[in-house]
N, C-alpha and C positions, 0 to 999 in steps of 0.2 A: 458066387456073391449070391448072399440071400437077400431077402427083403429088408428094407429100412428097420429100424429097430428105435425105441427109445433108449437113450442112455440114462442112466444114472449117475449124477457129480454131485462131489461135496466140494466146496470152496470157503476160502479164507478171506474173511473182510478183518484188514487191519486198520484203525483209524489212527492217524496222528494230527490232532490238532484239526482242522478242516480239512484234511487230506485223508485220501485212501489210495491204499498200496494196489496197482494194477499192470497189467503190463498190455502192450499193443501188440497185435498181430496184422497183417496186411492180408486182405481177402485176393487171393491171385487172379480171381474173376473180375472183381470190380474197381481194384485197385484201392481201395477205401482203408483205413486203418478203423479196428475194432478193437475195445478195451474190454479186459476179462479181469477177473479176479484170480489170484493162484489157487490151485486144484486141480482136481481129476476124477477119474472114473471110481466109484464104489465097487469095490470086489463083491461077488458073492460070498455070503457069510460074514461080510465087515460092516460093520454099523458107520453110519455116515460120517460121524463125529469123528472116530478114530482114521476114518478114510482121509477127512480134511486134514488132519494132522500129519499125517502118514505122507499125502500128496505133497504138501507145503514143503515137507523136509526133503525131499525127493528131487523137488523141483528146485530149492534154494541152498539147500545142507543149513538150514536155519531152524530153529527149533521155535514151537510156539506152543501156546494153552490155550484151550478155549474158555472162553469168559461167559459166552451167550450164544444161542440158537437166534438167528436174524430172521430164519423164516425159509419157509420152501417155495420155491419160484418155478414155473415153468416157461422154456424159451421154445418158439418155432421160429428157425431165422433161415438165412440163405448164406452160407459160407462157400467159398471157392466152387460156386456154380452149384452146388447141392443143398438141398433141404436138410437141416437139421434139426432133431427135437430131443429135448432134454429136461429132464425133472433135477433141478439144482439145491441141495441143502446149504444153504449160507450160515457158516459160524462166523462169529465176531472173535477175534483171537487177540492176543498180545504175544510180544517176542519177550522169551525167557530169557534174553540177553538184552537188556534195554538199550544199550548201545547201537542197535540197528535201527533205532528210529532216528538216529544223527544221519544215517547214510542217505544219499540223493539217488543212488540207484542200487538195485540188488541184483545179482545174478542170477540168471534161470539156467537151469540145465535139465534138458529135454532130450532123451537118446533118439537120433534119426530127426531131430528138427532143429530149427536155428529159430529162437525166438529172442524178442528184444529184452532187455534189462527190464526187471520190474522196476516201476517209478511212483512216486508220490505224486497223485493228480487231484486236483482241487476238486471237491465234492460237488460246488457247483455245476463246474463244466461237465462232470459225470451226469449230473442229473436233469440237464437240458434235454430237451425233446430230441433235439438236432444229432446229439452225440449218441455214436453208436457203441451202446454199453450193454453186455450181457450177461448175467440174466436181466434183459429189459425192466421186468417188473420189479427189480432191485431200487431202481430209478426213484420210485414212490416211497420206497423206505429211508432212503437216504435225504431226500427231501423233507421228509415228515419229520424224520428224527435227527440226523446227525446237523441237518441246516437249522433246524429250528432248536437246536442245542437241548434236545432231548435224548435221554440215554437209550441205546437200542438194546 
């Protein structure tokens, strides 16, 4: 086992009115639920925009298209008792099939892991300081843009 590394990730931000599509993961060490956008690791030689779309499809079996780059965010946090360090590219996306906006939950598929389904969560809740949401710096973008009704 080598030294810890910074992980490069790409995540998908899907907005539905005043809600954002996220999933919850339970921290085994603290018992606290943490909210995350759907996405995953950027592979070597892969553009992060392509990784976001690929990872979203792999995890949901649903297609999205990128409409904007929401920004680059850095997260350092503790999960399962271990320090994590991520550089995250976040892309605002939309579903190809618009009927998916009507679903209350979206099934997630992650080999070897049991994840809660993705669900629509109020952006006000996610932007609160006390809500564990990563990448944490995205809270400011949600608050400044989505909640103030500006276009991201």
